[in-house]
ZAMARGU-4260 file (C-alpha; in steps of 0.2 Angstrom, whole numbers, plus 5000, padded with zeros to 4 digits):
<rodrens>
0) 5000/5000/5000 | 5007/5017/4995 | 5003/5031/5008 | 5003/5048/5000 | 5014/5061/5010
5) 5006/5075/5020 | 4998/5086/5006 | 5005/5101/5016 | 5022/5096/5011 | 5019/5095/4993
10) 5011/5108/4982 | 5002/5099/4968 | 4988/5106/4959 | 4972/5101/4968 | 4961/5087/4960
15) 4942/5089/4958 | 4929/5076/4954 | 4913/5080/4944 | 4899/5068/4945 | 4883/5070/4935
20) 4868/5062/4927 | 4860/5064/4910 | 4844/5073/4905 | 4834/5063/4892 | 4838/5074/4877
25) 4843/5071/4859 | 4857/5084/4862 | 4867/5071/4871 | 4871/5062/4855 | 4870/5078/4844
30) 4883/5087/4854 | 4894/5072/4860 | 4908/5077/4848 | 4908/5095/4855 | 4909/5088/4872
35) 4923/5076/4868 | 4933/5090/4859 | 4931/5101/4875 | 4938/5086/4886 | 4952/5084/4873
40) 4957/5102/4875 | 4957/5100/4894 | 4968/5085/4892 | 4980/5095/4881 | 4981/5109/4894
45) 4984/5097/4908 | 4967/5100/4917 | 4959/5083/4913 | 4965/5068/4922 | 4952/5056/4917
50) 4934/5056/4911 | 4921/5044/4906 | 4903/5037/4908 | 4897/5026/4922 | 4895/5008/4916
55) 4876/5009/4916 | 4877/5025/4906 | 4867/5034/4918 | 4880/5048/4921 | 4898/5051/4921
60) 4913/5056/4931 | 4927/5069/4926 | 4943/5071/4936 | 4951/5088/4934 | 4966/5097/4940
65) 4963/5116/4944 | 4970/5129/4955 | 4954/5130/4966 | 4936/5126/4965 | 4931/5142/4955
70) 4944/5138/4942 | 4937/5120/4941 | 4919/5126/4940 | 4924/5137/4926 | 4931/5122/4916
75) 4915/5113/4919 | 4905/5128/4914 | 4914/5129/4897 | 4908/5111/4893 | 4895/5111/4879
80) 4885/5097/4889 | 4884/5110/4904 | 4880/5124/4893 | 4866/5115/4884 | 4860/5107/4901
85) 4863/5089/4894 | 4869/5085/4912 | 4860/5085/4928 | 4864/5083/4946 | 4881/5090/4944
90) 4892/5089/4959 | 4910/5096/4959 | 4921/5092/4974 | 4939/5093/4979 | 4947/5076/4981
95) 4963/5072/4990 | 4972/5056/4986 | 4978/5047/5002 | 4982/5030/4995 | 4988/5026/4978
100) 4993/5038/4965 | 4984/5048/4951 | 4994/5052/4935 | 4988/5062/4920
</rodrens>
């Protein structure tokens, strides 16, 4: 088991977890390419760690790196799925890794 060092001794960019569900709308399929392009841009900029749908396709999870919660929220707000209200029950929370590691 890998125990992460005390975060006060490191200065990594914080991680944020976005969880969400989907509204029943044709916009989900129609704007999927735009959503994926947005995520690709976040990956290129170093803000996206991982993203994907839940196995039952009822929603998804996006793991982001950002300076603070307002910055993470701004990244979420730029997503076409957020702008078009394709997603619902969005919840953004800061997440601290204690055991294991996250790369990306």
